[in-house]
N, C-alpha and C positions, 0 to 999 in steps of 0.2 A: 504494500500500500504506500503510495506516494503522499506524504503529508507536507503541505505548504503552509508556512506561517507568515502572514503578511502584517506589517512590513518586514519583520525579522523575528527570529526565534526568541530572542531575549524578551522583547516587549510582549509577545503573545504568551509566553510562559509565565511572565510576571502577572499578567492579567488573569490567567487561569489560577495561579496560586492565590491571588487576592479575591477570587470568586467574582470577578467582573463578568457581566454577560458577554458572550462572544458570538460572533456570526460563524456559522459552519455551513459549508457546502460539501456534500458527499455525492460523488458521481454515482449514477444509477447502478453500476456494477461493483461499487465499493473500492475501485482501484485508486481513487484519488480523493483526498480530503483537503479543503482549503479553509484556513482558520484566521480570524482577525478579531481584535478588540472591536466592539460595536461602535465605539466613538471614532475609530480609525476609518472604517469603511461605510458606516451608516446603513447601507442596504446591500442585499446579496448581489445584485447585478453590478453595483459599483465595486464590490470586493472582487468579483470575477475580473473586471476590467483592470483594476489596480494590480492584481496578481499576474497580469500579462496575458489574459485570455479574452476572447471576444465576449462582450456582455450579451450578445445574441445567443450564446450557448447556455444561457440560464436554464433552459428546459432540458438540460442533460444532468441536472443536479437536484438532489433533495436539499431543501433549504431549512435551516434551523437556527434558533437562538437558544444558547445553552448556558446554564450555570449549574452549580452543585445541587440545586433543588429540582431540576428537570430540564427537559428539552422541548421547546415549543416548535412543532413542525408546521411550516407554512405549506399547507396541503394544496398544491396546484398541480393537477395531473395534465401533462401536455396532451394535445389532441392526437398526436402520433405515437404515444407511449406504447411500446411493445407491438406495434402494428395491429393492435386490437381495434376493430372497427366499431363494435358496440360500446357506447359510452359507459354503461353500467358495468360491463365486464372489464373494460379498460381501467376504470377507477378501482374496481375490486383488485385487479392485478397490481396496480400501482401501490395500493395500501398494503397488500400482502408482501410485496417486494420491499417496500420501505420499512415495514415492521421487522423484517429479517436483516436487512443491510444496515439500517441506521444504528440500532443498538450495538452491533458488532463494531462498526466504525467508531462510535462514541467510546466504547470500552478500550479500543486501541489507543485513543488519545487521552484516556484517563478519566472518562465520565461513565460511571455505571448508574445512570439515572433513568427515570421513567420518561417515555416519549408521549407527549400530549399533542392533540390537535386543537388549538384554541378555537372557540366558536365566537363569531360576532353576534352581538345581541342588539 
């Protein structure tokens, strides 16, 4: 797994140790994780661009905000996810894959926390 800490390892590690909220992007197959202090990048697509990737690739990543109390998953299923044409089945597949890959990736970076999908009220 390729772990990228933006802007650098020291600042991200310090933020994690101080339990600051961090932005986390996890590629759909779990091969890449991009992490930043939330104040450094503000939004996931900005983090992607700042880390040297095209912000149009945002639909290739699970998007989370994480601290020691939990991980809030921004649940946005791309329309072409896994080439599943039926929306309900595509969302089901996206959820199932996310609930497998996200916890594994979070544990790798040191967070064994529950994954939540916040609801707008």
